[in-house]
C-alpha positions in Angstrom: -124.7 -184.3 122.3 -125.1 -181.0 124.6 -126.8 -179.1 122.4 -130.8 -179.3 122.3 -132.6 -181.4 119.7 -135.7 -180.0 118.3 -138.6 -182.3 117.4 -139.0 -180.3 114.0 -136.7 -177.6 112.1 -138.4 -175.7 109.4 -136.2 -174.2 106.6 -137.7 -171.1 105.0 -140.4 -168.7 106.4 -142.6 -168.1 103.8 -146.8 -168.2 104.3 -146.6 -172.0 104.6 -143.9 -172.4 107.0 -144.9 -169.7 109.0 -148.6 -170.9 109.3 -147.3 -174.3 110.9 -145.1 -172.1 113.3 -148.4 -170.4 114.3 -150.3 -173.4 114.5 -147.3 -175.2 116.2 -147.3 -172.4 118.9 -149.8 -173.8 121.3 -148.6 -177.3 120.8 -146.2 -177.8 123.9 -145.2 -181.2 123.2 -143.5 -180.2 120.0 -140.5 -178.0 119.9 -140.0 -176.3 116.8 -137.6 -174.2 115.1 -138.1 -171.9 111.9 -134.9 -170.5 109.8 -135.0 -167.8 107.2 -132.1 -166.0 105.4 -134.2 -162.7 104.7 -133.9 -160.2 107.9 -137.8 -160.1 108.0 -140.7 -161.9 106.3 -141.3 -160.7 103.0 -143.7 -162.2 100.5 -143.2 -161.3 97.0 -141.8 -158.0 97.8 -141.5 -157.0 93.9 -145.2 -157.4 93.5 -146.8 -155.6 96.3 -148.5 -153.3 93.9 -150.9 -150.6 95.4 -154.4 -152.1 95.0 -153.7 -155.6 94.0 -154.9 -158.3 96.1 -154.5 -161.9 97.0 -156.4 -164.3 94.9 -158.0 -166.3 97.8 -160.6 -165.0 100.7 -159.1 -163.6 103.6 -160.2 -166.7 105.3 -157.0 -168.4 103.7 -155.0 -166.7 106.1 -152.3 -168.5 108.2 -154.6 -170.4 110.8 -158.2 -170.1 110.1 -159.0 -173.1 108.2 -157.5 -175.2 111.2 -158.5 -173.1 114.1 -160.8 -170.2 113.5 -160.1 -169.4 117.3 -156.4 -169.0 116.9 -154.9 -165.6 118.1 -153.0 -165.4 114.5 -156.1 -165.2 112.5 -156.4 -162.3 109.9 -159.2 -161.0 112.2 -157.3 -161.1 115.3 -154.6 -158.9 113.2 -157.2 -156.6 112.3 -158.5 -156.2 115.9 -154.9 -155.6 117.1 -154.5 -153.0 114.5 -157.9 -151.1 115.4 -159.3 -151.8 111.7 -161.6 -154.3 112.3 -164.7 -152.0 111.6 -162.7 -150.6 108.7 -162.5 -154.0 107.2 -166.2 -154.7 108.2 -167.3 -151.4 106.0 -165.0 -152.3 103.4 -167.1 -155.7 102.5 -164.1 -157.3 100.7 -163.4 -160.9 100.5 -160.3 -160.5 98.9 -157.8 -158.6 100.8 -154.5 -156.4 99.5 -151.5 -158.0 99.0 -149.9 -155.5 101.0 -152.0 -156.1 103.8 -151.2 -160.0 103.8 -147.7 -159.3 103.9 -148.1 -156.9 106.8 -150.5 -159.5 108.9 -147.5 -162.1 108.2 -145.1 -159.9 109.6 -147.1 -159.3 112.5 -147.6 -163.0 113.2 -143.6 -163.7 112.8 -142.7 -160.7 115.4 -144.9 -162.9 118.0 -143.3 -166.2 117.0 -139.9 -167.0 119.3 -139.6 -170.1 117.0 -139.0 -167.8 113.8 -135.4 -166.7 113.4 -134.7 -164.4 110.5 -131.3 -163.3 109.1 -130.0 -167.1 109.2 -129.3 -169.0 105.7 -129.4 -172.4 106.0 -126.2 -173.9 103.9 -126.0 -177.6 104.8 -128.1 -180.4 106.3 -126.8 -183.9 107.1 -127.9 -186.8 109.0 -126.3 -189.2 111.8 -126.9 -190.8 115.0 -130.8 -190.6 114.4 -131.0 -186.8 114.0 -130.4 -183.8 111.6 -127.9 -181.4 111.9 -128.8 -177.9 110.2 -125.8 -175.6 109.7 -126.9 -172.0 109.1 -125.0 -168.8 108.9 -126.0 -166.0 110.8 -125.8 -163.0 108.4 -125.4 -160.4 111.4 -122.9 -162.2 113.5 -121.4 -163.7 110.5 -120.7 -167.0 112.2 -122.1 -170.5 111.2 -124.7 -172.2 113.9 -125.7 -175.8 113.9 -128.8 -176.9 115.3 -129.9 -180.4 115.7 -133.8 -182.1 115.0 -135.6 -185.3 114.6 -137.6 -184.1 111.6 -137.3 -181.6 108.8 -139.9 -179.4 107.0 -138.6 -178.0 104.0 -140.6 -174.7 103.1 -137.8 -172.7 100.6 -140.5 -171.7 98.1 -140.2 -171.3 94.4 -137.6 -169.5 92.2 -138.3 -167.4 89.0 -138.3 -168.6 85.3 -136.3 -167.3 82.8 -136.7 -168.5 78.9 -133.2 -169.8 78.3 -132.4 -167.5 75.4 -133.0 -164.5 78.1 -130.6 -166.0 81.0 -127.7 -164.2 79.8 -129.3 -160.7 79.2 -130.8 -160.4 82.9 -130.1 -156.6 84.0 -131.6 -153.5 85.4 -133.4 -153.5 81.8 -134.1 -157.2 81.8 -135.8 -158.7 84.6 -138.2 -160.9 85.9 -141.4 -159.3 87.4 -140.6 -160.9 90.8 -138.1 -157.5 91.0 -140.7 -155.4 89.2 -141.0 -152.7 92.3 -137.1 -152.5 92.4 -136.7 -151.6 88.6 -140.2 -149.8 88.4 -139.0 -146.4 88.3 -136.1 -146.5 85.8 -138.5 -148.7 83.7 -140.9 -146.0 83.2 -138.1 -143.7 81.7 -137.9 -146.0 78.5 -139.4 -145.4 75.3 -140.6 -148.9 75.1 -141.5 -151.5 77.4 -142.3 -155.0 77.1 -144.1 -157.6 79.3 -143.9 -161.3 78.4 -146.2 -163.9 80.2 -149.8 -164.1 80.6 -150.4 -165.0 84.1 -151.7 -162.8 87.3 -148.3 -161.1 87.7 -148.0 -160.2 83.8 -151.5 -158.6 84.1 -150.5 -156.9 87.0 -147.5 -155.5 85.7 -149.0 -154.4 82.4 -152.0 -152.8 84.1 -149.5 -150.7 86.6 -147.5 -149.6 83.3 -150.9 -149.0 81.6 -151.9 -146.6 83.9 -148.5 -144.6 83.7 -148.2 -144.5 80.0 -149.9 -141.3 79.3 -147.5 -139.6 81.7 -144.3 -141.0 80.4 -145.1 -141.7 77.0 -143.4 -145.1 76.4 -145.0 -147.9 73.8 -146.1 -150.6 75.8 -146.2 -154.3 74.6 -147.9 -157.2 76.1 -146.8 -160.7 74.7 -147.1 -164.3 75.5 -147.1 -167.8 73.9 -150.5 -169.0 75.5 -153.5 -169.0 73.2 -154.9 -165.6 74.5 -155.0 -163.6 78.0 -157.7 -166.0 79.6 -159.5 -165.9 83.0 -158.4 -168.1 86.0 -161.3 -170.5 86.5 -163.0 -169.0 89.4 -166.6 -170.7 89.6 -167.7 -172.1 92.8 -167.5 -176.1 91.9 -164.2 -175.2 90.0 -163.1 -173.8 93.5 -163.5 -177.5 94.8 -160.7 -178.9 93.2 -158.7 -176.7 95.9 -160.0 -179.1 98.9 -158.6 -182.0 100.9 -161.1 -184.2 99.0 -159.3 -183.4 95.3 -156.3 -183.9 97.0 -156.9 -187.4 98.2 -158.5 -188.1 94.7 -155.5 -186.7 92.9 -152.9 -188.5 94.9 -154.2 -192.0 94.7 -153.8 -191.6 90.7 -150.7 -193.4 89.0 -148.3 -190.8 88.3 -148.3 -191.0 84.6 -152.1 -190.0 84.8 -151.3 -187.5 87.6 -149.1 -185.7 84.9 -151.4 -185.8 82.2 -154.3 -184.1 84.5 -151.9 -181.4 85.9 -150.8 -180.3 82.1 -154.9 -179.9 81.5 -155.6 -177.9 84.4 -153.4 -174.6 83.8 -156.5 -172.3 84.1 -157.3 -173.4 87.6 -154.2 -171.8 89.0 -152.4 -169.9 86.2 -155.1 -167.4 84.6 -155.7 -163.8 85.5 -158.5 -162.8 87.7 -161.7 -161.4 86.0 -161.4 -158.4 87.9 -157.8 -157.3 86.3 -158.8 -158.2 83.1 -161.6 -155.7 83.3 -159.6 -153.2 84.5 -157.4 -153.4 81.6 -159.9 -153.6 79.0 -161.9 -150.7 80.6 -158.9 -148.6 80.6 -158.1 -149.4 76.9 -161.5 -148.6 76.1 -161.5 -145.1 77.8 -157.8 -144.3 76.0 -159.9 -145.2 72.8 -162.7 -142.4 73.1 -162.4 -140.0 69.8 -160.7 -141.9 67.9 -157.6 -142.1 69.7 -155.6 -145.5 69.3 -153.9 -146.7 72.6 -150.1 -147.2 71.7 -150.1 -150.7 72.9 -149.8 -154.3 71.6 -151.4 -157.5 73.0 -150.1 -160.3 71.1 -150.5 -164.1 72.0 -149.1 -167.4 70.2 -145.7 -165.8 70.1 -142.3 -167.4 71.8 -139.3 -165.9 72.2 -136.5 -167.6 70.4 -133.7 -165.5 70.3 -132.3 -162.0 71.8 -129.9 -159.4 70.3 -129.1 -155.7 71.4 -128.2 -153.0 69.2 -127.3 -149.9 71.3 -130.0 -149.5 73.8 -132.6 -151.3 72.0 -132.8 -155.2 72.3 -134.3 -157.2 69.2 -136.6 -160.0 70.3 -136.8 -162.9 67.6 -140.3 -164.5 67.8 -141.7 -167.3 66.3 -145.7 -167.1 66.0 -146.9 -170.8 67.3 -149.7 -171.1 64.7 -148.6 -169.4 61.7 -145.2 -170.6 62.2 -143.7 -167.3 60.9 -140.8 -165.5 62.5 -140.6 -162.0 63.3 -138.8 -159.4 65.3 -139.8 -156.7 68.0 -137.5 -154.1 69.4 -137.9 -152.7 73.0 -136.0 -150.9 75.7 -137.1 -152.8 78.5 -138.1 -156.4 78.9 -140.4 -157.7 82.0 -140.6 -161.4 82.2 -143.4 -162.6 84.1 -142.9 -166.0 82.9 -143.6 -168.1 86.4 -141.7 -169.8 89.2 -140.3 -173.2 89.7 -139.9 -175.6 92.6 -136.2 -175.9 92.8 -134.3 -178.7 95.1 -132.3 -176.7 97.8 -128.8 -177.0 97.8 -128.8 -177.4 101.4 -129.9 -181.0 101.3 -127.4 -182.4 99.2 -125.9 -184.1 102.4 -129.3 -185.9 102.8 -129.9 -186.3 99.2 -129.1 -190.1 99.0 -132.0 -190.5 102.0 -134.7 -189.0 99.7 -136.6 -191.2 97.4 -136.8 -189.7 93.9 -139.0 -190.2 91.2 -138.0 -191.1 87.4 -138.0 -186.9 86.7 -136.1 -186.2 89.8 -139.0 -184.8 92.1 -139.5 -185.9 95.4 -141.6 -189.0 96.2 -144.3 -187.6 98.6 -146.6 -189.3 101.0 -150.0 -188.2 101.4 -149.2 -186.9 104.7 -146.5 -184.9 103.0 -143.8 -186.6 104.2 -141.0 -187.6 101.5 -140.5 -191.5 100.9 -137.2 -192.3 102.2 -134.4 -195.0 101.1 -133.7 -195.8 104.5 -136.0 -197.5 107.6 -135.4 -194.4 110.0 -137.4 -193.0 112.5 -137.1 -189.4 111.1 -138.9 -187.6 108.7 -139.0 -184.9 106.1 -141.6 -183.0 104.9 -142.3 -180.7 102.0 -144.7 -177.4 101.8 -145.6 -176.5 98.3 -143.1 -178.9 96.2 -145.9 -181.8 95.4 -147.9 -180.5 92.8 -147.0 -183.4 90.8 -148.4 -185.7 93.8 -151.0 -183.8 95.1 -152.8 -181.6 92.4 -153.3 -177.8 91.5 -154.0 -177.0 95.6 -150.3 -177.5 96.3 -149.3 -173.9 95.8 -152.9 -172.4 97.2 -152.8 -170.4 100.4 -156.2 -171.6 101.3 -154.9 -175.3 101.4 -151.7 -174.3 103.6 -153.7 -174.6 107.1 -155.1 -178.3 106.2 -151.3 -179.5 105.0 -149.9 -178.0 108.1 -152.9 -179.9 110.3 -151.7 -182.9 108.6 -148.2 -182.5 109.2 -148.7 -181.4 113.1 -150.9 -184.5 113.2 -148.2 -187.0 111.7 -145.6 -185.3 114.0 -147.7 -185.6 117.2 -148.9 -189.2 116.2 -152.5 -188.2 117.4 -155.4 -185.5 116.2 -154.0 -182.2 117.4 -156.1 -180.2 114.4 -159.1 -182.2 112.9 -159.5 -182.8 109.5 -162.7 -183.8 107.6 -163.2 -186.3 104.6 -166.2 -184.5 103.1 -165.5 -180.8 102.4 -167.2 -180.2 99.1 -170.4 -181.3 97.3 -168.7 -182.9 94.3 -167.3 -186.5 93.9 -164.1 -186.7 92.1 -164.1 -190.5 91.7 -165.9 -193.7 91.8 -165.5 -195.9 94.8 -163.6 -198.8 94.1 
């Protein structure tokens, strides 16, 4: 074979694979390539709202938790931007989402291993290596790359309730596309936000701030029991640690699913500050006997949708009262979360992969997929292991740790040291 064979190819360039590329940059013995279909790095562009922050400290950048001295750290970015003193005087631990996105773009522009505008369409395995076929969007040509190992970091896709899947349009859309549709959305007579996580709260707050200017009715509905805050106590945060990953991974699969079902507020709630901002604005609008034209309604589930002219009629069931009612609105924003889909490009190697009873990846502790054949090649996953590694899988703060484990496994030695006692509490008993 005349083409070069990379040690590893990363499919997708989100924060996790970008962090892997940054940590691999000084590791000369590992030749890596990362492919992404977008023309440049973009992190949830539809939700880069002014003033919105990421929900983890700035130390959860791409590299710091593995190598604080890396030239790709957030503090290095600030220094390069001549904004280190600005950040010093700002005294905020959580950085703006727009700034985090620009920081990642700054890192990506410096990494020769990252190639954008290339859509991976097919992966196959033969003769001891993977062939990765990608479509170059600029040249409109197909390219083939070869590697010994893969890292799948394709991210998640929006969840749309089944009854609304056939209604998606410029007036019914997922919150992931909010900024794209925002200006048109403001022109409607009534707007309904569905969902109760951080994205729902941020979209609702943004619309609430504009309500007096545009005069629309604003509703916020969720099937959850309430608009609850995310668990953010210091001991609660210790669940986002390597220690908890080891504990969780050692539980039986059925028990892991049971535990996850009870941990929603560890990673699905709303930040205390966003809840406070919403409540404070509602309180301000209620001065002098005024009643804000808003409806906050939990415990309701959308069951059906109809359209009469320009109005959508949503059929709801109240979960506790078991009563049905309808709600009319002109615009529906679905802040209904995301799911981790299996990318179509791995169909050619699907038979190589071991699947669990629910057709999910079977993932080893070191983020390698269990394979059906004894081969020297390895497939790693990024943020597709919630069911095997616990609530920290999507957390930015654990990205550098996961990448350290992947790099150490690829190199068959310790490149980035990891430690076994990172928190104060003990998650299980010694057996």
